[in-house]
PDB file with SEQRES, HELIX, SHEET and CRYST1 records, atoms N, CA, C and O in Angstrom:
SEQRES   1 A   87  MET LEU SER MET ARG ASP CYS LEU ASP TYR CYS ASP ILE          
SEQRES   2 A   87  THR ASP ASP GLU VAL ALA LEU ILE ALA GLU HIS GLU GLY          
SEQRES   3 A   87  ILE PRO ASP VAL ALA ALA ALA GLN VAL ALA CYS GLY LEU          
SEQRES   4 A   87  VAL GLN THR PRO GLU GLY VAL LEU LEU LEU SER ARG TYR          
SEQRES   5 A   87  MET ALA ASP LEU VAL ASP ARG ALA GLU ARG THR GLY GLN          
SEQRES   6 A   87  VAL ASP LYS ALA VAL ARG ALA ARG ALA VAL ILE ALA ARG          
SEQRES   7 A   87  PHE ILE ALA ASP HIS PRO THR THR HIS                          
HELIX    1 AA1 MET A    4  CYS A   11  1                                   8    
HELIX    2 AA2 ASP A   15  GLU A   25  1                                  11    
HELIX    3 AA3 ASP A   29  LEU A   39  1                                  11    
HELIX    4 AA4 PRO A   43  ARG A   62  1                                  20    
HELIX    5 AA5 VAL A   66  ASP A   82  1                                  17    
CRYST1    1.000    1.000    1.000  90.00  90.00  90.00 P 1           1          
ATOM      1  N   MET A   1     107.654  96.442 113.826  1.00  0.00           N  
ATOM      2  CA  MET A   1     106.777  96.049 112.761  1.00  0.00           C  
ATOM      3  C   MET A   1     106.026  97.290 112.260  1.00  0.00           C  
ATOM      4  O   MET A   1     105.522  98.078 113.060  1.00  0.00           O  
ATOM      5  N   LEU A   2     105.956  97.458 110.942  1.00  0.00           N  
ATOM      6  CA  LEU A   2     105.249  98.574 110.349  1.00  0.00           C  
ATOM      7  C   LEU A   2     103.739  98.283 110.342  1.00  0.00           C  
ATOM      8  O   LEU A   2     103.295  97.160 110.101  1.00  0.00           O  
ATOM      9  N   SER A   3     102.993  99.323 110.611  1.00  0.00           N  
ATOM     10  CA  SER A   3     101.544  99.187 110.516  1.00  0.00           C  
ATOM     11  C   SER A   3     101.067  99.496 109.109  1.00  0.00           C  
ATOM     12  O   SER A   3     101.824 100.033 108.300  1.00  0.00           O  
ATOM     13  N   MET A   4      99.843  99.170 108.816  1.00  0.00           N  
ATOM     14  CA  MET A   4      99.258  99.519 107.510  1.00  0.00           C  
ATOM     15  C   MET A   4      99.339 101.028 107.294  1.00  0.00           C  
ATOM     16  O   MET A   4      99.652 101.479 106.192  1.00  0.00           O  
ATOM     17  N   ARG A   5      99.058 101.817 108.347  1.00  0.00           N  
ATOM     18  CA  ARG A   5      99.117 103.272 108.248  1.00  0.00           C  
ATOM     19  C   ARG A   5     100.528 103.729 107.881  1.00  0.00           C  
ATOM     20  O   ARG A   5     100.690 104.638 107.067  1.00  0.00           O  
ATOM     21  N   ASP A   6     101.544 103.110 108.469  1.00  0.00           N  
ATOM     22  CA  ASP A   6     102.932 103.468 108.148  1.00  0.00           C  
ATOM     23  C   ASP A   6     103.209 103.239 106.669  1.00  0.00           C  
ATOM     24  O   ASP A   6     103.839 104.062 106.006  1.00  0.00           O  
ATOM     25  N   CYS A   7     102.729 102.112 106.166  1.00  0.00           N  
ATOM     26  CA  CYS A   7     102.939 101.775 104.738  1.00  0.00           C  
ATOM     27  C   CYS A   7     102.234 102.783 103.840  1.00  0.00           C  
ATOM     28  O   CYS A   7     102.817 103.281 102.876  1.00  0.00           O  
ATOM     29  N   LEU A   8     100.978 103.082 104.159  1.00  0.00           N  
ATOM     30  CA  LEU A   8     100.223 104.027 103.340  1.00  0.00           C  
ATOM     31  C   LEU A   8     100.879 105.419 103.338  1.00  0.00           C  
ATOM     32  O   LEU A   8     100.982 106.073 102.300  1.00  0.00           O  
ATOM     33  N   ASP A   9     101.309 105.843 104.509  1.00  0.00           N  
ATOM     34  CA  ASP A   9     101.974 107.150 104.592  1.00  0.00           C  
ATOM     35  C   ASP A   9     103.280 107.166 103.809  1.00  0.00           C  
ATOM     36  O   ASP A   9     103.585 108.146 103.130  1.00  0.00           O  
ATOM     37  N   TYR A  10     104.041 106.102 103.899  1.00  0.00           N  
ATOM     38  CA  TYR A  10     105.296 105.992 103.151  1.00  0.00           C  
ATOM     39  C   TYR A  10     105.061 106.068 101.651  1.00  0.00           C  
ATOM     40  O   TYR A  10     105.824 106.715 100.934  1.00  0.00           O  
ATOM     41  N   CYS A  11     104.028 105.424 101.180  1.00  0.00           N  
ATOM     42  CA  CYS A  11     103.755 105.343  99.735  1.00  0.00           C  
ATOM     43  C   CYS A  11     102.899 106.510  99.235  1.00  0.00           C  
ATOM     44  O   CYS A  11     102.698 106.669  98.031  1.00  0.00           O  
ATOM     45  N   ASP A  12     102.399 107.320 100.167  1.00  0.00           N  
ATOM     46  CA  ASP A  12     101.571 108.476  99.821  1.00  0.00           C  
ATOM     47  C   ASP A  12     100.284 108.044  99.096  1.00  0.00           C  
ATOM     48  O   ASP A  12      99.918 108.605  98.063  1.00  0.00           O  
ATOM     49  N   ILE A  13      99.622 107.050  99.655  1.00  0.00           N  
ATOM     50  CA  ILE A  13      98.312 106.613  99.149  1.00  0.00           C  
ATOM     51  C   ILE A  13      97.350 106.594 100.322  1.00  0.00           C  
ATOM     52  O   ILE A  13      97.757 106.488 101.479  1.00  0.00           O  
ATOM     53  N   THR A  14      96.078 106.699 100.007  1.00  0.00           N  
ATOM     54  CA  THR A  14      95.038 106.791 101.044  1.00  0.00           C  
ATOM     55  C   THR A  14      94.325 105.448 101.211  1.00  0.00           C  
ATOM     56  O   THR A  14      94.417 104.548 100.376  1.00  0.00           O  
ATOM     57  N   ASP A  15      93.616 105.366 102.323  1.00  0.00           N  
ATOM     58  CA  ASP A  15      92.775 104.194 102.564  1.00  0.00           C  
ATOM     59  C   ASP A  15      91.753 104.010 101.472  1.00  0.00           C  
ATOM     60  O   ASP A  15      91.500 102.891 101.026  1.00  0.00           O  
ATOM     61  N   ASP A  16      91.153 105.130 101.032  1.00  0.00           N  
ATOM     62  CA  ASP A  16      90.146 105.061  99.966  1.00  0.00           C  
ATOM     63  C   ASP A  16      90.723 104.540  98.675  1.00  0.00           C  
ATOM     64  O   ASP A  16      90.086 103.747  97.982  1.00  0.00           O  
ATOM     65  N   GLU A  17      91.936 104.980  98.340  1.00  0.00           N  
ATOM     66  CA  GLU A  17      92.585 104.495  97.110  1.00  0.00           C  
ATOM     67  C   GLU A  17      92.865 102.997  97.220  1.00  0.00           C  
ATOM     68  O   GLU A  17      92.644 102.245  96.271  1.00  0.00           O  
ATOM     69  N   VAL A  18      93.343 102.581  98.364  1.00  0.00           N  
ATOM     70  CA  VAL A  18      93.607 101.159  98.582  1.00  0.00           C  
ATOM     71  C   VAL A  18      92.329 100.339  98.468  1.00  0.00           C  
ATOM     72  O   VAL A  18      92.323  99.251  97.892  1.00  0.00           O  
ATOM     73  N   ALA A  19      91.244 100.878  99.028  1.00  0.00           N  
ATOM     74  CA  ALA A  19      89.958 100.169  98.983  1.00  0.00           C  
ATOM     75  C   ALA A  19      89.490  99.978  97.540  1.00  0.00           C  
ATOM     76  O   ALA A  19      88.966  98.918  97.198  1.00  0.00           O  
ATOM     77  N   LEU A  20      89.675 100.991  96.691  1.00  0.00           N  
ATOM     78  CA  LEU A  20      89.296 100.833  95.279  1.00  0.00           C  
ATOM     79  C   LEU A  20      90.153  99.819  94.557  1.00  0.00           C  
ATOM     80  O   LEU A  20      89.653  99.016  93.770  1.00  0.00           O  
ATOM     81  N   ILE A  21      91.453  99.858  94.828  1.00  0.00           N  
ATOM     82  CA  ILE A  21      92.364  98.907  94.218  1.00  0.00           C  
ATOM     83  C   ILE A  21      92.041  97.483  94.663  1.00  0.00           C  
ATOM     84  O   ILE A  21      92.052  96.555  93.854  1.00  0.00           O  
ATOM     85  N   ALA A  22      91.756  97.318  95.949  1.00  0.00           N  
ATOM     86  CA  ALA A  22      91.395  96.010  96.466  1.00  0.00           C  
ATOM     87  C   ALA A  22      90.117  95.509  95.827  1.00  0.00           C  
ATOM     88  O   ALA A  22      90.014  94.334  95.476  1.00  0.00           O  
ATOM     89  N   GLU A  23      89.163  96.373  95.679  1.00  0.00           N  
ATOM     90  CA  GLU A  23      87.882  95.958  95.030  1.00  0.00           C  
ATOM     91  C   GLU A  23      88.137  95.577  93.593  1.00  0.00           C  
ATOM     92  O   GLU A  23      87.662  94.538  93.133  1.00  0.00           O  
ATOM     93  N   HIS A  24      88.883  96.401  92.873  1.00  0.00           N  
ATOM     94  CA  HIS A  24      89.157  96.118  91.458  1.00  0.00           C  
ATOM     95  C   HIS A  24      89.847  94.772  91.257  1.00  0.00           C  
ATOM     96  O   HIS A  24      89.500  94.003  90.361  1.00  0.00           O  
ATOM     97  N   GLU A  25      90.830  94.509  92.110  1.00  0.00           N  
ATOM     98  CA  GLU A  25      91.633  93.296  91.963  1.00  0.00           C  
ATOM     99  C   GLU A  25      91.050  92.095  92.718  1.00  0.00           C  
ATOM    100  O   GLU A  25      91.501  90.965  92.532  1.00  0.00           O  
ATOM    101  N   GLY A  26      90.047  92.341  93.571  1.00  0.00           N  
ATOM    102  CA  GLY A  26      89.489  91.255  94.357  1.00  0.00           C  
ATOM    103  C   GLY A  26      90.475  90.660  95.364  1.00  0.00           C  
ATOM    104  O   GLY A  26      90.550  89.447  95.560  1.00  0.00           O  
ATOM    105  N   ILE A  27      91.222  91.560  95.987  1.00  0.00           N  
ATOM    106  CA  ILE A  27      92.238  91.118  96.978  1.00  0.00           C  
ATOM    107  C   ILE A  27      92.033  91.904  98.286  1.00  0.00           C  
ATOM    108  O   ILE A  27      91.381  92.948  98.296  1.00  0.00           O  
ATOM    109  N   PRO A  28      92.598  91.388  99.382  1.00  0.00           N  
ATOM    110  CA  PRO A  28      92.492  92.119 100.661  1.00  0.00           C  
ATOM    111  C   PRO A  28      93.173  93.479 100.591  1.00  0.00           C  
ATOM    112  O   PRO A  28      94.059  93.704  99.766  1.00  0.00           O  
ATOM    113  N   ASP A  29      92.748  94.375 101.463  1.00  0.00           N  
ATOM    114  CA  ASP A  29      93.330  95.711 101.505  1.00  0.00           C  
ATOM    115  C   ASP A  29      94.831  95.686 101.722  1.00  0.00           C  
ATOM    116  O   ASP A  29      95.548  96.487 101.123  1.00  0.00           O  
ATOM    117  N   VAL A  30      95.320  94.799 102.553  1.00  0.00           N  
ATOM    118  CA  VAL A  30      96.773  94.737 102.825  1.00  0.00           C  
ATOM    119  C   VAL A  30      97.530  94.404 101.565  1.00  0.00           C  
ATOM    120  O   VAL A  30      98.575  94.999 101.302  1.00  0.00           O  
ATOM    121  N   ALA A  31      97.034  93.469 100.776  1.00  0.00           N  
ATOM    122  CA  ALA A  31      97.691  93.102  99.522  1.00  0.00           C  
ATOM    123  C   ALA A  31      97.587  94.259  98.510  1.00  0.00           C  
ATOM    124  O   ALA A  31      98.532  94.530  97.770  1.00  0.00           O  
ATOM    125  N   ALA A  32      96.436  94.930  98.491  1.00  0.00           N  
ATOM    126  CA  ALA A  32      96.250  96.082  97.595  1.00  0.00           C  
ATOM    127  C   ALA A  32      97.224  97.199  97.955  1.00  0.00           C  
ATOM    128  O   ALA A  32      97.740  97.875  97.065  1.00  0.00           O  
ATOM    129  N   ALA A  33      97.482  97.402  99.242  1.00  0.00           N  
ATOM    130  CA  ALA A  33      98.417  98.418  99.675  1.00  0.00           C  
ATOM    131  C   ALA A  33      99.831  98.104  99.177  1.00  0.00           C  
ATOM    132  O   ALA A  33     100.568  98.995  98.755  1.00  0.00           O  
ATOM    133  N   GLN A  34     100.191  96.818  99.236  1.00  0.00           N  
ATOM    134  CA  GLN A  34     101.516  96.409  98.771  1.00  0.00           C  
ATOM    135  C   GLN A  34     101.631  96.629  97.257  1.00  0.00           C  
ATOM    136  O   GLN A  34     102.645  97.131  96.771  1.00  0.00           O  
ATOM    137  N   VAL A  35     100.590  96.251  96.525  1.00  0.00           N  
ATOM    138  CA  VAL A  35     100.583  96.431  95.057  1.00  0.00           C  
ATOM    139  C   VAL A  35     100.707  97.936  94.735  1.00  0.00           C  
ATOM    140  O   VAL A  35     101.524  98.349  93.912  1.00  0.00           O  
ATOM    141  N   ALA A  36      99.876  98.728  95.407  1.00  0.00           N  
ATOM    142  CA  ALA A  36      99.860 100.174  95.140  1.00  0.00           C  
ATOM    143  C   ALA A  36     101.185 100.817  95.475  1.00  0.00           C  
ATOM    144  O   ALA A  36     101.659 101.684  94.741  1.00  0.00           O  
ATOM    145  N   CYS A  37     101.795 100.401  96.584  1.00  0.00           N  
ATOM    146  CA  CYS A  37     103.070 100.974  96.981  1.00  0.00           C  
ATOM    147  C   CYS A  37     104.130 100.758  95.915  1.00  0.00           C  
ATOM    148  O   CYS A  37     104.941 101.647  95.654  1.00  0.00           O  
ATOM    149  N   GLY A  38     104.127  99.610  95.312  1.00  0.00           N  
ATOM    150  CA  GLY A  38     105.089  99.338  94.231  1.00  0.00           C  
ATOM    151  C   GLY A  38     104.744 100.111  92.974  1.00  0.00           C  
ATOM    152  O   GLY A  38     105.623 100.698  92.342  1.00  0.00           O  
ATOM    153  N   LEU A  39     103.475 100.116  92.607  1.00  0.00           N  
ATOM    154  CA  LEU A  39     103.076 100.734  91.347  1.00  0.00           C  
ATOM    155  C   LEU A  39     103.185 102.260  91.363  1.00  0.00           C  
ATOM    156  O   LEU A  39     103.480 102.883  90.343  1.00  0.00           O  
ATOM    157  N   VAL A  40     102.948 102.839  92.510  1.00  0.00           N  
ATOM    158  CA  VAL A  40     102.960 104.320  92.597  1.00  0.00           C  
ATOM    159  C   VAL A  40     104.351 104.908  92.423  1.00  0.00           C  
ATOM    160  O   VAL A  40     104.507 106.127  92.351  1.00  0.00           O  
ATOM    161  N   GLN A  41     105.347 104.060  92.355  1.00  0.00           N  
ATOM    162  CA  GLN A  41     106.740 104.522  92.221  1.00  0.00           C  
ATOM    163  C   GLN A  41     107.110 104.906  90.784  1.00  0.00           C  
ATOM    164  O   GLN A  41     108.136 105.550  90.562  1.00  0.00           O  
ATOM    165  N   THR A  42     106.269 104.509  89.794  1.00  0.00           N  
ATOM    166  CA  THR A  42     106.576 104.801  88.383  1.00  0.00           C  
ATOM    167  C   THR A  42     105.380 105.477  87.703  1.00  0.00           C  
ATOM    168  O   THR A  42     104.240 105.243  88.104  1.00  0.00           O  
ATOM    169  N   PRO A  43     105.613 106.291  86.704  1.00  0.00           N  
ATOM    170  CA  PRO A  43     104.500 106.900  85.957  1.00  0.00           C  
ATOM    171  C   PRO A  43     103.562 105.853  85.352  1.00  0.00           C  
ATOM    172  O   PRO A  43     102.345 106.040  85.338  1.00  0.00           O  
ATOM    173  N   GLU A  44     104.119 104.775  84.866  1.00  0.00           N  
ATOM    174  CA  GLU A  44     103.282 103.710  84.296  1.00  0.00           C  
ATOM    175  C   GLU A  44     102.392 103.067  85.373  1.00  0.00           C  
ATOM    176  O   GLU A  44     101.232 102.740  85.119  1.00  0.00           O  
ATOM    177  N   GLY A  45     102.938 102.896  86.544  1.00  0.00           N  
ATOM    178  CA  GLY A  45     102.194 102.332  87.654  1.00  0.00           C  
ATOM    179  C   GLY A  45     101.069 103.290  88.085  1.00  0.00           C  
ATOM    180  O   GLY A  45      99.952 102.850  88.360  1.00  0.00           O  
ATOM    181  N   VAL A  46     101.357 104.566  88.140  1.00  0.00           N  
ATOM    182  CA  VAL A  46     100.335 105.550  88.485  1.00  0.00           C  
ATOM    183  C   VAL A  46      99.191 105.511  87.473  1.00  0.00           C  
ATOM    184  O   VAL A  46      98.017 105.548  87.841  1.00  0.00           O  
ATOM    185  N   LEU A  47      99.551 105.435  86.209  1.00  0.00           N  
ATOM    186  CA  LEU A  47      98.503 105.338  85.172  1.00  0.00           C  
ATOM    187  C   LEU A  47      97.675 104.062  85.326  1.00  0.00           C  
ATOM    188  O   LEU A  47      96.455 104.090  85.164  1.00  0.00           O  
ATOM    189  N   LEU A  48      98.331 102.948  85.637  1.00  0.00           N  
ATOM    190  CA  LEU A  48      97.630 101.693  85.831  1.00  0.00           C  
ATOM    191  C   LEU A  48      96.654 101.781  87.035  1.00  0.00           C  
ATOM    192  O   LEU A  48      95.509 101.335  86.959  1.00  0.00           O  
ATOM    193  N   LEU A  49      97.135 102.354  88.110  1.00  0.00           N  
ATOM    194  CA  LEU A  49      96.254 102.499  89.288  1.00  0.00           C  
ATOM    195  C   LEU A  49      95.082 103.426  88.958  1.00  0.00           C  
ATOM    196  O   LEU A  49      93.957 103.175  89.389  1.00  0.00           O  
ATOM    197  N   SER A  50      95.332 104.481  88.208  1.00  0.00           N  
ATOM    198  CA  SER A  50      94.235 105.360  87.793  1.00  0.00           C  
ATOM    199  C   SER A  50      93.209 104.604  86.975  1.00  0.00           C  
ATOM    200  O   SER A  50      92.003 104.792  87.140  1.00  0.00           O  
ATOM    201  N   ARG A  51      93.699 103.742  86.085  1.00  0.00           N  
ATOM    202  CA  ARG A  51      92.816 102.946  85.255  1.00  0.00           C  
ATOM    203  C   ARG A  51      91.968 101.970  86.081  1.00  0.00           C  
ATOM    204  O   ARG A  51      90.784 101.775  85.804  1.00  0.00           O  
ATOM    205  N   TYR A  52      92.573 101.378  87.073  1.00  0.00           N  
ATOM    206  CA  TYR A  52      91.822 100.462  87.977  1.00  0.00           C  
ATOM    207  C   TYR A  52      90.661 101.237  88.595  1.00  0.00           C  
ATOM    208  O   TYR A  52      89.526 100.760  88.612  1.00  0.00           O  
ATOM    209  N   MET A  53      90.946 102.411  89.092  1.00  0.00           N  
ATOM    210  CA  MET A  53      89.939 103.226  89.751  1.00  0.00           C  
ATOM    211  C   MET A  53      88.839 103.659  88.789  1.00  0.00           C  
ATOM    212  O   MET A  53      87.652 103.632  89.114  1.00  0.00           O  
ATOM    213  N   ALA A  54      89.272 104.060  87.591  1.00  0.00           N  
ATOM    214  CA  ALA A  54      88.297 104.486  86.565  1.00  0.00           C  
ATOM    215  C   ALA A  54      87.410 103.306  86.140  1.00  0.00           C  
ATOM    216  O   ALA A  54      86.230 103.493  85.844  1.00  0.00           O  
ATOM    217  N   ASP A  55      87.975 102.102  86.110  1.00  0.00           N  
ATOM    218  CA  ASP A  55      87.162 100.923  85.796  1.00  0.00           C  
ATOM    219  C   ASP A  55      86.036 100.769  86.800  1.00  0.00           C  
ATOM    220  O   ASP A  55      84.920 100.407  86.429  1.00  0.00           O  
ATOM    221  N   LEU A  56      86.310 101.033  88.042  1.00  0.00           N  
ATOM    222  CA  LEU A  56      85.263 100.910  89.085  1.00  0.00           C  
ATOM    223  C   LEU A  56      84.198 101.976  88.918  1.00  0.00           C  
ATOM    224  O   LEU A  56      83.022 101.719  89.176  1.00  0.00           O  
ATOM    225  N   VAL A  57      84.583 103.151  88.496  1.00  0.00           N  
ATOM    226  CA  VAL A  57      83.590 104.208  88.225  1.00  0.00           C  
ATOM    227  C   VAL A  57      82.688 103.748  87.101  1.00  0.00           C  
ATOM    228  O   VAL A  57      81.464 103.830  87.208  1.00  0.00           O  
ATOM    229  N   ASP A  58      83.289 103.262  86.012  1.00  0.00           N  
ATOM    230  CA  ASP A  58      82.490 102.764  84.879  1.00  0.00           C  
ATOM    231  C   ASP A  58      81.549 101.668  85.307  1.00  0.00           C  
ATOM    232  O   ASP A  58      80.381 101.675  84.920  1.00  0.00           O  
ATOM    233  N   ARG A  59      82.026 100.725  86.095  1.00  0.00           N  
ATOM    234  CA  ARG A  59      81.195  99.604  86.580  1.00  0.00           C  
ATOM    235  C   ARG A  59      80.033 100.117  87.420  1.00  0.00           C  
ATOM    236  O   ARG A  59      78.892  99.688  87.249  1.00  0.00           O  
ATOM    237  N   ALA A  60      80.332 101.025  88.316  1.00  0.00           N  
ATOM    238  CA  ALA A  60      79.290 101.598  89.178  1.00  0.00           C  
ATOM    239  C   ALA A  60      78.230 102.348  88.362  1.00  0.00           C  
ATOM    240  O   ALA A  60      77.038 102.253  88.655  1.00  0.00           O  
ATOM    241  N   GLU A  61      78.655 103.075  87.360  1.00  0.00           N  
ATOM    242  CA  GLU A  61      77.708 103.792  86.530  1.00  0.00           C  
ATOM    243  C   GLU A  61      76.843 102.837  85.712  1.00  0.00           C  
ATOM    244  O   GLU A  61      75.643 103.059  85.555  1.00  0.00           O  
ATOM    245  N   ARG A  62      77.463 101.758  85.183  1.00  0.00           N  
ATOM    246  CA  ARG A  62      76.697 100.773  84.407  1.00  0.00           C  
ATOM    247  C   ARG A  62      75.654 100.067  85.246  1.00  0.00           C  
ATOM    248  O   ARG A  62      74.598  99.684  84.741  1.00  0.00           O  
ATOM    249  N   THR A  63      75.943  99.892  86.531  1.00  0.00           N  
ATOM    250  CA  THR A  63      75.006  99.160  87.406  1.00  0.00           C  
ATOM    251  C   THR A  63      74.111 100.088  88.203  1.00  0.00           C  
ATOM    252  O   THR A  63      73.391  99.647  89.099  1.00  0.00           O  
ATOM    253  N   GLY A  64      74.154 101.368  87.882  1.00  0.00           N  
ATOM    254  CA  GLY A  64      73.251 102.321  88.522  1.00  0.00           C  
ATOM    255  C   GLY A  64      73.650 102.729  89.941  1.00  0.00           C  
ATOM    256  O   GLY A  64      72.828 103.268  90.683  1.00  0.00           O  
ATOM    257  N   GLN A  65      74.871 102.484  90.314  1.00  0.00           N  
ATOM    258  CA  GLN A  65      75.377 102.845  91.650  1.00  0.00           C  
ATOM    259  C   GLN A  65      75.972 104.258  91.602  1.00  0.00           C  
ATOM    260  O   GLN A  65      77.188 104.437  91.666  1.00  0.00           O  
ATOM    261  N   VAL A  66      75.098 105.240  91.489  1.00  0.00           N  
ATOM    262  CA  VAL A  66      75.521 106.621  91.270  1.00  0.00           C  
ATOM    263  C   VAL A  66      76.381 107.126  92.434  1.00  0.00           C  
ATOM    264  O   VAL A  66      77.421 107.744  92.204  1.00  0.00           O  
ATOM    265  N   ASP A  67      75.963 106.873  93.675  1.00  0.00           N  
ATOM    266  CA  ASP A  67      76.723 107.367  94.839  1.00  0.00           C  
ATOM    267  C   ASP A  67      78.136 106.781  94.873  1.00  0.00           C  
ATOM    268  O   ASP A  67      79.108 107.469  95.181  1.00  0.00           O  
ATOM    269  N   LYS A  68      78.217 105.481  94.545  1.00  0.00           N  
ATOM    270  CA  LYS A  68      79.522 104.834  94.526  1.00  0.00           C  
ATOM    271  C   LYS A  68      80.409 105.428  93.425  1.00  0.00           C  
ATOM    272  O   LYS A  68      81.611 105.605  93.628  1.00  0.00           O  
ATOM    273  N   ALA A  69      79.832 105.732  92.280  1.00  0.00           N  
ATOM    274  CA  ALA A  69      80.577 106.340  91.180  1.00  0.00           C  
ATOM    275  C   ALA A  69      81.088 107.727  91.565  1.00  0.00           C  
ATOM    276  O   ALA A  69      82.220 108.095  91.251  1.00  0.00           O  
ATOM    277  N   VAL A  70      80.249 108.473  92.237  1.00  0.00           N  
ATOM    278  CA  VAL A  70      80.648 109.846  92.680  1.00  0.00           C  
ATOM    279  C   VAL A  70      81.783 109.763  93.672  1.00  0.00           C  
ATOM    280  O   VAL A  70      82.752 110.515  93.563  1.00  0.00           O  
ATOM    281  N   ARG A  71      81.688 108.865  94.641  1.00  0.00           N  
ATOM    282  CA  ARG A  71      82.780 108.695  95.618  1.00  0.00           C  
ATOM    283  C   ARG A  71      84.072 108.251  94.944  1.00  0.00           C  
ATOM    284  O   ARG A  71      85.143 108.764  95.266  1.00  0.00           O  
ATOM    285  N   ALA A  72      83.985 107.303  94.012  1.00  0.00           N  
ATOM    286  CA  ALA A  72      85.174 106.828  93.335  1.00  0.00           C  
ATOM    287  C   ALA A  72      85.787 107.930  92.485  1.00  0.00           C  
ATOM    288  O   ALA A  72      87.012 108.030  92.412  1.00  0.00           O  
ATOM    289  N   ARG A  73      84.977 108.754  91.845  1.00  0.00           N  
ATOM    290  CA  ARG A  73      85.526 109.902  91.091  1.00  0.00           C  
ATOM    291  C   ARG A  73      86.296 110.844  91.969  1.00  0.00           C  
ATOM    292  O   ARG A  73      87.332 111.370  91.563  1.00  0.00           O  
ATOM    293  N   ALA A  74      85.803 111.067  93.175  1.00  0.00           N  
ATOM    294  CA  ALA A  74      86.503 111.950  94.111  1.00  0.00           C  
ATOM    295  C   ALA A  74      87.844 111.349  94.518  1.00  0.00           C  
ATOM    296  O   ALA A  74      88.833 112.072  94.641  1.00  0.00           O  
ATOM    297  N   VAL A  75      87.888 110.040  94.727  1.00  0.00           N  
ATOM    298  CA  VAL A  75      89.125 109.344  95.090  1.00  0.00           C  
ATOM    299  C   VAL A  75      90.121 109.475  93.938  1.00  0.00           C  
ATOM    300  O   VAL A  75      91.296 109.770  94.160  1.00  0.00           O  
ATOM    301  N   ILE A  76      89.659 109.258  92.726  1.00  0.00           N  
ATOM    302  CA  ILE A  76      90.527 109.366  91.531  1.00  0.00           C  
ATOM    303  C   ILE A  76      91.079 110.784  91.432  1.00  0.00           C  
ATOM    304  O   ILE A  76      92.276 110.959  91.209  1.00  0.00           O  
ATOM    305  N   ALA A  77      90.242 111.787  91.591  1.00  0.00           N  
ATOM    306  CA  ALA A  77      90.698 113.188  91.471  1.00  0.00           C  
ATOM    307  C   ALA A  77      91.805 113.475  92.474  1.00  0.00           C  
ATOM    308  O   ALA A  77      92.798 114.123  92.145  1.00  0.00           O  
ATOM    309  N   ARG A  78      91.631 112.990  93.698  1.00  0.00           N  
ATOM    310  CA  ARG A  78      92.666 113.222  94.693  1.00  0.00           C  
ATOM    311  C   ARG A  78      93.955 112.451  94.323  1.00  0.00           C  
ATOM    312  O   ARG A  78      95.059 112.978  94.460  1.00  0.00           O  
ATOM    313  N   PHE A  79      93.799 111.215  93.860  1.00  0.00           N  
ATOM    314  CA  PHE A  79      94.971 110.399  93.490  1.00  0.00           C  
ATOM    315  C   PHE A  79      95.738 111.113  92.373  1.00  0.00           C  
ATOM    316  O   PHE A  79      96.963 111.218  92.437  1.00  0.00           O  
ATOM    317  N   ILE A  80      95.041 111.595  91.370  1.00  0.00           N  
ATOM    318  CA  ILE A  80      95.695 112.250  90.248  1.00  0.00           C  
ATOM    319  C   ILE A  80      96.386 113.544  90.726  1.00  0.00           C  
ATOM    320  O   ILE A  80      97.488 113.865  90.282  1.00  0.00           O  
ATOM    321  N   ALA A  81      95.724 114.277  91.634  1.00  0.00           N  
ATOM    322  CA  ALA A  81      96.343 115.506  92.169  1.00  0.00           C  
ATOM    323  C   ALA A  81      97.610 115.192  92.978  1.00  0.00           C  
ATOM    324  O   ALA A  81      98.592 115.930  92.914  1.00  0.00           O  
ATOM    325  N   ASP A  82      97.578 114.112  93.723  1.00  0.00           N  
ATOM    326  CA  ASP A  82      98.713 113.711  94.544  1.00  0.00           C  
ATOM    327  C   ASP A  82      99.835 113.060  93.751  1.00  0.00           C  
ATOM    328  O   ASP A  82     100.993 113.094  94.167  1.00  0.00           O  
ATOM    329  N   HIS A  83      99.497 112.471  92.615  1.00  0.00           N  
ATOM    330  CA  HIS A  83     100.464 111.740  91.777  1.00  0.00           C  
ATOM    331  C   HIS A  83     100.390 112.197  90.322  1.00  0.00           C  
ATOM    332  O   HIS A  83      99.977 111.440  89.444  1.00  0.00           O  
ATOM    333  N   PRO A  84     100.800 113.462  90.075  1.00  0.00           N  
ATOM    334  CA  PRO A  84     100.633 114.009  88.718  1.00  0.00           C  
ATOM    335  C   PRO A  84     101.534 113.281  87.715  1.00  0.00           C  
ATOM    336  O   PRO A  84     102.711 113.021  87.961  1.00  0.00           O  
ATOM    337  N   THR A  85     100.934 112.977  86.606  1.00  0.00           N  
ATOM    338  CA  THR A  85     101.605 112.405  85.467  1.00  0.00           C  
ATOM    339  C   THR A  85     100.706 112.615  84.287  1.00  0.00           C  
ATOM    340  O   THR A  85      99.647 113.223  84.446  1.00  0.00           O  
ATOM    341  N   THR A  86     101.052 112.159  83.132  1.00  0.00           N  
ATOM    342  CA  THR A  86     100.162 112.311  81.952  1.00  0.00           C  
ATOM    343  C   THR A  86      99.030 111.322  82.091  1.00  0.00           C  
ATOM    344  O   THR A  86      99.240 110.117  81.958  1.00  0.00           O  
ATOM    345  N   HIS A  87      97.822 111.816  82.359  1.00  0.00           N  
ATOM    346  CA  HIS A  87      96.676 110.917  82.475  1.00  0.00           C  
ATOM    347  C   HIS A  87      95.880 110.910  81.219  1.00  0.00           C  
ATOM    348  O   HIS A  87      94.873 110.208  81.130  1.00  0.00           O  
TER     349      HIS A  87                                                      
END                                                                             
């Protein structure tokens, strides 16, 4: 049986990225990892995942959660560096 870590390593996504996707979609981390693993396989999917994460930054900034926005921006920067496409 594959562990969550095995899946994340296979898909080249991080726990932090999964956590942002899970929060955006309102789903458990395991489900978010499955969604991300599928989406990260295409440029369109990478752009969609980037948009999910950027939405959370926007939401955090609107609600005055500056620390959360800063952390999410760092996660997005790493995601974009790891999954280059036209952003």
